C-alpha positions, 0 to 999 in steps of 0.5 A: 614837825614841831612847827606844824604841830604849833601851827595846828594848835594855833589853828585849833584855838582860832577855830574854837574862838570863832565858834564861841564868838558865833554862838555868842552872836547867835544868842543875841541876834536871831536869824534863820536862812531859807535857801530854797528857791520858793522860800518854802520854809520861810514864814510871813511877817504877820505869822511871825508877829502872831507867834511873837505876841503869844503870852502863854505856852502853846501845845500842838498835837499833830495826828500824822504819825504812822506807816503812811505812803510816801505822799503822806510822809511828805505832808508829815515832814513838811508839817514838822518843818513848818512847826520847827519854824513856829517853835524857833520864832516863839522862843520856846512857847510853842511845843508839838508832838506827832501822834498815831491815833491808830496805834491803840491795839484795842479796837474799842479804845481805838474807835473811842479815840477816833470819836474824840478826834471827830468831836473836836472837829477833825475829819478822817481820810480813807487811804487805799494802800497797795501791798503784796497781799493786795489793797488794804484800807486805812483811816488817817487823821491828817490834822492837828489840835492846837491847845492854848489856855485850856482852849482846843482848836482843830486844824485840817491839814489835808485839803479836799479837791473835787476831781483833783489829782492826789499830787496836786491836792498834796501840794496845795495842802503843803502850800497852805500849811502856814496859813492853816496853822497860823489861823488856828493859832490866832483863833486859839490865842486872840481875845479881841473878837470882831463883829459880823452882821447879817442884814434882815428885813428885805426877805434875805436868807433866814436863820435856818438857811444860813445856820451853818455859815453863821455857826462856822463864822461864830468860831472866829467872830461875833455874828448877829442878825440885824434889821436896819428898818430906817434906824440910822444907828443900826450899823453905826454908833453916833457918840456925843462928846458931852451932853450939850454937843450937837456934833456926833463922832461916827463909829462902826458897830460891825466890821462887816455886814452881809446882804444875803439874797434879798427878795424885796426892795430896799427903801432909800433910807436903808440904802442911805444907811448902808452907803454911809456905813461904807463911807466910814470904812465898813465892809459889805458882802452883797449876795444878790439874786436879780432873777427869781428861780428855785428848784422847789417851784420847778419840782412842784407837781403843779408847775409840770416841771416848768417855771418862768424865771422873772427879774426882781426889783430890789431898788439897788441897781443905782447904788451897786452901779456907783460902787463899780458893778452891775448885776445883770437880770439874767441866768448863767448856764454852764456845761460844767455843772452839778448834777440833779436827780431826775425821774426817768421811769419806774423799776417795778413799783419803785421810781427810777431816778438818774443824775444829770448835769443841770446847767443852771447849777454851774461850777465856779472856778478861779483863774488867779492866785488871790489869797481868798481862793488860792487852793480852793475847791470848786464852788457850786452856784444855783441860778447865778447871774452875770456881773459887769465891771463898771467905771474907771480904774480908780477901784481895784477889781478882782474876779474871784469866781467865774464860769467855765469856758462852756457858758451861755447867758439867758436874759430874764424873763426866761422859761426853765424846764427840766425837760431840757435834760431829755436832749443833748445840750446844744454845745455850740450855744455855750460859746461864752467863757469866764462870766464873773460871778464873784468880784472883789472891789477895793478902794475909795468908793463914792457915795451914791447920794453925792449931789442928791441930798438936801442941805439940811441932811448935808449940814446935819451934825448928827448924820455927818454925811460923807461923800467919799469913803475911806479905803475899804472893800466890798465883795459882790456875788451874783448868787445867794445860794452860795451860802445857803445850806439845805434845811429839812423842816421835817427833821428840823436839821440842816446839811453842811454848807457846800454838801451835795446830798445827791452826790455826797460831794463837799464843795468849797462854798464855806471855805470861800466865804470864810476866806472872804470874811477873813481877808476883808476883816482880819487886819493882821494880814494872816491870809496873805501867808496863803500866797505861797506857791510850790512847784510840783517836781514829779519823777518821769515814770516813763523815763524811770521805766525805760532806763531803770538799770542805768539809773540804778547803776548811776545812783548806787555803783557810780558813787562807790567808784568815785569814792574809791578813786578819790581815796586812791588819789588822796592816798597817792598825794599824801604818800608822795608828800610825806615819803622821806627821800 
């Protein structure tokens, strides 16, 4: 017995020494292990770098506390796990709490709390909760407020998804948790602001039609409207090292520019300026409508609900072709499309209208998991054209948005009439699929003016002509309406981008465009954290229903029986070992 006692004491001190040693190593070497198959609790390197670069304390208030259904409890728990990771890598600079905004008993105070959250930028969700007394409705605020240096940034944690299943929406929201929280943290903590320019002067969308997207982008970037007008320094600065120098150093004035639905031709000088902006690493988003067609003309009483859609001459075809794409002069029609109201009679003295799917307003989808459109809601287009991918494989081309598998294409000029809604669509004609509408092209672009310039321009020290670009990106979209918000001249107000005033549906247009800008401009690479993909592991409800009793026995009685058996076996072994013979 004395020998066993000495052995136990030695073992105790050895274990204690190992524990102390591990704690000492842990205080010096920081490491966390994620044993899940999908690495769902690991955060990306850009997120870690952002967290480690924090200079001051961050406080995050999450409004996901309360009596929720199981699905929302899962979102709450996953959010807590993600914030635990953020906190661990921040070395104590990140703190958080979960709050129930509905816990206030007084109705007036509770409504005021709701209003405060809405004013800060969070949006509520209505939940229908089934209980013994029936179905009750509950308001929840699935979001968070990040506070840093007296600045508050809202983060919406629950994704919206047009027509999506609740389980799918929840899973996509969990997949995007790191990106949403990290980008909110970056917005709150970053002092350096990048610049975006919306080009004007060629009939582009005006400031009222882009009010919402420009306002949203201003939350992250400096945003300006810029006229090129042949000014070679409009997009780039040419800096001279001294007063006598004739050679300039070319620097970008803007991190990205947006050409949003021009309706008149570009001059060669303006094209040259954009071309050289790209050659020096500039990023461009082209939203080009090659065909003129709009609903205002179609609804005009003077046109009898019929218009002729005609091709535009923008003088951009050669330039865009050199960059790897061709915008076709056509219109994409799709059976999966947004509805519009159409007058179909009268009810007494009132006009009677009904919503009909309008094939010229296609829903756009993505069939890849690119960070820009991962977990993105459906995007609505209006009178979009098709895009062809041109050239060799030197440039990387990714189709971000495309039509459905029930599509047809009409070449311009073509007649458009609302009368087509009076008949069933000829389904057999909609036999095309996946027509590209938005294409991201990445790589080194060749100048459209290569081998086209005179020697005095080629040799100019001030111009510093480049015939091949640095590694950069361009996004080509065949519909400017993707970023156009509805504007009421009568009330001088605009609707949110992506909001359909007829169906009250919110489409993913704004998220798509902001994600595109973030991907192209944000050098930290935070958007890459939006690449997570978690497999949905749902219970088989039919099997549960058929084998309910068996499952209950296995999960409740069997563990107890096994515990008793193991206890009896261990007791018998111990009794046999220590019984004095």
